[in-house]
C-alpha distance (Angstrom), angle and dihedral (degrees) to the residues before:
residue distance angle dihedral
M1 . . .
I2 3.95 . .
L3 3.86 87.8 .
E4 3.86 92.2 49.7
Q5 3.88 88.5 48.9
L6 3.73 91.2 47.3
K7 3.91 91.6 50.8
E8 3.87 88.3 51.7
V9 3.68 93.6 53.0
I10 3.94 96.6 43.9
K11 3.87 89.1 49.8
A12 3.78 91.6 49.5
F13 3.80 88.2 49.4
G14 3.71 91.9 47.8
K15 3.79 91.3 57.6
Q16 3.92 87.4 57.7
N17 3.87 89.2 45.7
I18 3.76 89.4 -115.1
D19 3.81 114.4 153.4
V20 3.92 116.7 -150.8
I21 3.76 135.5 -165.7
L22 3.77 116.0 -148.2
L23 3.85 112.8 -130.8
K24 3.78 131.9 -159.0
G25 3.76 118.6 -31.1
V26 3.93 97.2 17.2
S27 3.73 90.6 48.8
M28 3.69 91.6 51.2
L29 3.79 91.6 49.8
T30 3.81 89.5 51.0
L31 3.65 90.6 54.9
F32 3.81 99.1 37.8
P33 3.84 108.5 30.4
E34 3.80 91.7 178.2
Y35 3.90 89.2 59.6
I36 3.74 90.3 74.2
R37 3.97 89.6 84.0
E38 3.95 91.2 64.6
R39 3.84 104.9 17.5
E40 3.87 107.4 103.3
M41 3.88 112.2 -152.3
E42 3.76 127.1 -174.9
D43 3.78 95.8 -179.3
I44 3.79 147.8 -8.9
D45 3.92 118.0 -95.9
L46 3.79 115.5 -155.9
L47 3.79 130.7 178.3
V48 3.75 120.0 -154.2
R49 3.76 132.9 170.7
K50 3.84 120.1 -83.4
S51 3.73 90.1 -116.9
D52 3.77 92.4 54.5
I53 3.88 100.4 42.6
I54 3.82 95.9 96.5
R55 3.93 91.9 47.7
A56 3.72 89.9 47.0
K57 3.83 89.2 52.8
D58 3.73 91.6 48.3
T59 3.79 90.7 48.9
L60 3.89 94.5 52.2
I61 3.78 86.4 50.1
S62 3.85 91.5 52.8
L63 3.80 88.5 52.6
G64 3.79 92.6 57.7
Y65 3.82 103.4 -88.8
E66 3.76 125.3 131.0
H67 3.66 130.8 -153.7
V68 3.78 116.5 -99.5
P69 3.73 113.6 -124.3
D70 3.86 116.4 -109.0
D71 3.78 91.4 3.8
P72 3.88 104.1 93.0
W73 3.87 99.2 -158.0
A74 3.75 104.3 24.7
F75 3.84 120.4 106.1
T76 3.77 130.6 -170.8
P77 3.81 127.8 -162.3
V78 3.70 113.7 -101.6
C79 3.82 116.1 -119.1
P80 3.77 113.8 -158.2
N81 3.89 113.4 -114.5
S82 3.84 89.3 3.7
D83 3.79 127.6 130.5
N84 3.81 92.3 179.8
P85 3.89 116.6 140.3
R86 3.75 122.5 -123.4
G87 3.70 113.8 -54.3
Q88 3.86 98.6 21.9
A89 3.73 91.7 62.0
S90 3.67 89.3 51.8
T91 3.83 92.8 51.3
A92 3.83 90.3 52.3
S93 3.84 93.5 51.3
G94 3.83 94.5 44.6
K95 3.79 88.7 -120.0
V96 3.79 133.6 105.6
D97 3.77 131.2 -133.4
I98 3.88 121.8 -91.1
D99 3.70 122.1 -136.5
L100 3.85 115.3 -161.4
C101 3.76 127.7 -160.1
C102 3.80 135.7 172.4
D103 3.82 98.8 -160.5
L104 3.76 142.5 12.6
W105 3.87 112.5 -105.8
Y106 3.83 95.8 -133.3
L107 3.72 96.3 52.8
D108 3.75 128.7 78.7
S109 3.93 125.4 -130.3
K110 3.86 94.8 -85.6
E111 3.84 95.1 43.3
N112 3.80 89.7 51.1
I113 3.84 89.1 55.3
Q114 3.79 91.4 45.7
L115 3.79 86.5 53.9
W116 3.87 88.4 68.9
H117 3.82 91.2 49.8
N118 3.63 93.2 52.7
A119 3.83 94.3 43.9
I120 3.81 118.6 116.5
P121 3.79 120.7 -135.6
V122 3.75 116.0 -126.1
N123 3.81 127.8 -161.3
I124 3.80 112.8 -120.4
D125 3.90 109.7 167.5
S126 3.81 88.3 -33.8
L127 3.68 93.1 -61.0
S128 3.83 113.1 151.4
N129 3.75 102.0 -159.6
A130 3.77 100.7 71.3
Y131 3.82 127.9 97.4
I132 3.73 144.1 166.9
L133 3.82 127.8 -146.1
S134 3.84 120.1 -92.4
P135 3.94 108.4 -93.7
I136 3.83 94.3 -99.9
D137 3.72 92.9 42.8
M138 3.91 88.9 50.4
F139 3.78 90.7 48.1
V140 3.79 92.9 48.6
H141 3.89 92.8 46.8
I142 3.83 94.7 50.1
S143 3.84 89.0 46.7
A144 3.71 91.4 51.1
H145 3.79 91.5 47.7
C146 3.81 98.2 49.0
A147 3.84 95.2 38.2
V148 3.70 100.8 46.9
H149 3.81 109.1 16.0
H150 3.79 94.8 35.4
C151 3.87 100.0 25.2
E152 3.91 88.9 152.6
K153 3.70 109.2 91.1
Y154 3.73 118.1 -142.3
M155 3.83 140.1 161.2
D156 3.80 125.1 -123.1
S157 3.92 123.4 -167.9
A158 3.83 91.2 -69.5
G159 3.84 100.1 35.2
N160 3.68 131.1 -96.5
K161 3.87 106.9 -15.2
W162 3.80 96.0 -157.3
E163 3.70 93.6 53.4
R164 3.87 89.8 46.5
D165 3.89 88.7 51.8
L166 3.81 93.0 52.0
K167 3.83 92.7 45.6
L168 3.76 90.8 53.3
I169 3.83 92.5 48.5
L170 3.85 91.0 49.8
E171 3.80 90.2 46.8
K172 3.72 96.4 50.8
Y173 3.75 99.5 38.9
K174 3.88 102.4 30.5
L175 3.91 92.7 -138.9
S176 3.68 113.5 -166.7
P177 3.83 118.4 -115.6
D178 3.85 88.6 -128.9
T179 3.87 93.8 54.7
I180 3.82 90.7 46.0
K181 3.77 92.8 50.0
K182 3.87 92.8 45.9
E183 3.79 95.1 53.0
L184 3.91 94.0 42.1
K185 3.81 89.8 50.2
K186 3.83 94.0 47.1
N187 3.78 91.0 58.7
G188 3.90 96.1 41.3
L189 3.94 92.4 -106.8
L190 3.81 103.4 109.7
K191 3.91 95.7 90.9
P192 3.88 93.9 41.5
Y193 3.76 88.6 48.2
E194 3.87 92.7 50.5
I195 3.77 93.3 47.5
Y196 3.82 93.9 46.3
M197 3.87 92.3 49.2
S198 3.71 91.0 50.9
R199 3.81 97.8 44.9
P200 3.89 117.7 114.9
V201 3.79 116.1 -116.2
K202 3.71 133.2 -142.7
T203 3.82 126.0 -159.1
G204 3.82 111.4 -113.2
R205 3.82 101.7 -1.0
Y206 3.79 139.5 66.3
I207 3.78 117.5 -113.4
F208 3.88 130.4 -152.4
D209 3.79 102.0 177.2
N210 3.82 129.6 106.6
R211 3.79 102.7 -125.2
P212 3.78 113.6 141.6
S213 3.80 124.5 -107.0
E214 3.76 118.8 -117.1
D215 3.78 95.7 -85.3
G216 3.89 90.0 45.6
R217 3.89 92.1 -120.7
Y218 3.81 94.0 129.7
K219 3.78 94.0 52.3
N220 3.83 90.3 54.1
V221 3.80 97.6 45.6
A222 3.81 93.2 43.3
S223 3.82 92.1 49.4
Q224 3.84 91.3 50.8
F225 3.81 87.8 47.6
I226 3.74 96.0 51.7
G227 3.79 91.7 42.4
T228 3.71 94.1 61.3
N229 3.74 119.3 106.5
C230 3.88 95.4 -131.2
V231 3.85 112.6 107.2
R232 3.78 89.2 -157.0
D233 3.86 91.6 60.8
K234 3.74 93.3 47.2
F235 3.95 90.1 46.9
Y236 3.86 88.4 49.6
Y237 3.90 92.5 49.1
F238 3.82 89.9 48.0
L239 3.76 89.9 52.9
L240 3.81 91.5 51.0
K241 3.80 89.8 56.3
H242 3.82 99.1 48.0
Q243 3.88 134.0 54.5
I244 3.78 104.9 -127.8
P245 3.90 121.3 161.5
N246 3.76 114.1 -100.6
R247 3.85 89.1 14.7
G248 3.86 89.2 138.7
H249 3.74 95.9 59.2
I250 3.77 92.3 47.4
L251 3.70 92.2 46.4
R252 3.77 90.6 55.7
F253 3.78 93.0 49.7
I254 3.79 93.9 49.2
I255 3.85 98.0 49.9
L256 3.79 98.8 44.2
P257 3.81 120.2 97.2
L258 3.83 115.5 -102.0
N259 3.75 96.0 -99.9
K260 3.73 93.0 49.9
K261 3.88 90.7 44.8
L262 3.79 89.1 63.7
L263 3.84 90.5 46.2
Y264 3.82 92.6 48.9
L265 3.82 88.9 46.1
Y266 3.83 91.4 52.8
K267 3.80 93.7 49.4
T268 3.69 92.3 48.1
I269 3.76 96.2 50.9
F270 3.90 96.2 36.8
P271 3.79 107.3 34.0
A272 3.83 124.6 165.9
N273 3.73 117.8 -77.6
D274 3.86 91.5 -113.7
F275 3.91 88.3 58.0
I276 3.77 91.0 52.1
K277 3.76 92.4 47.0
N278 3.73 95.5 52.7
R279 3.71 97.1 35.2
Y280 3.79 94.9 58.2
N281 3.99 94.7 25.6
L282 3.78 95.5 -117.3
K283 3.71 127.1 178.9
N284 3.88 108.1 -159.9
S285 3.82 144.9 19.1
R286 3.73 93.4 -98.8
Q287 3.72 91.6 58.4
I288 3.80 91.1 45.8
L289 3.86 91.6 52.6
T290 3.91 90.7 47.8
Y291 3.75 89.8 52.3
R292 3.65 95.9 45.6
F293 3.86 86.7 65.7
L294 3.83 91.8 38.6
R295 3.81 91.8 52.9
I296 3.81 93.5 75.1
V297 3.85 86.6 54.0
L298 3.79 92.0 47.6
L299 3.78 93.1 47.9
L300 3.86 90.2 50.4
K301 3.86 89.4 49.2
S302 3.90 89.1 52.7
L303 3.79 90.3 46.0
M304 3.81 91.2 51.1
N305 3.92 88.5 49.4
F306 3.70 90.9 48.7
S307 3.93 89.0 50.1
N308 3.66 92.6 52.4
N309 3.82 93.0 48.7
F310 3.71 89.4 46.5
I311 3.78 93.8 50.7
N312 3.74 92.3 47.5
H313 3.82 91.7 51.9
L314 3.81 88.9 45.2
V315 3.87 91.6 52.6
F316 3.83 92.8 45.9
H317 3.75 94.6 47.9
H318 3.75 95.0 37.4
N319 3.87 97.1 -137.1
F320 3.71 145.7 8.7
T321 3.66 95.7 -75.7
């Protein structure tokens, strides 16, 4: 059903001359069709060019999707006569939600453009507008997603899906360890990746403790990480262990190299008008202008809430470790 839904969207994008890069789960299913039997998927993640993002959004709406409140580029299938929230409506319609993006958060502007030059065309129903990331870009993207966005490590019915994804990519493309290390390090993702891959797992629940895995790798990596003199590293490790609101955004900022930190900060404070419109469910240009100024206040409020939560955790746990 997901592949049929994907074909429908790609075909509609093609009619509008919109190229699309398949990300994460749908890219894995395109490369490994047999994987569909065990690869759990909650949504379809698609990357389009910045110049196409508005038309892509309008195309999804024309196909019967509606914008998800408070999530600027997420769209859910509309179920007639249903008031179900995101996810439940998707289940009722037999379709999943679609998440759009126009760049990858850990790349700068030039690197996001280069991403398209490196992308590989894929044949989906003879449509010519679908691509997947290059092998190394795909590996880095999935690593970034699991190590920062999903830093909790859990097991589904067939194991940890992110580890399976990375293993399949490695087996298919024979990426060298040096190449992987270089690309992860360039984007500040090497340590998050090493820690994630060494975390223990528990079936059916998330964990945040620092017990070693069976071969003891996690204990060694964690102790080396905690033992560093860098406050940033200790702060990062603390965030990995504890659920704190807005943790993901703070983690992104911490791990990025300095030049990318500034870019990430700028995009966070001054996003596109359409982002503000969808994020705060606004109706007109006057409201958008008002919220453009209010956004700084709202971000400061979120930062204060994060600081309070962090201090509470810090006092409760006595120190970073």
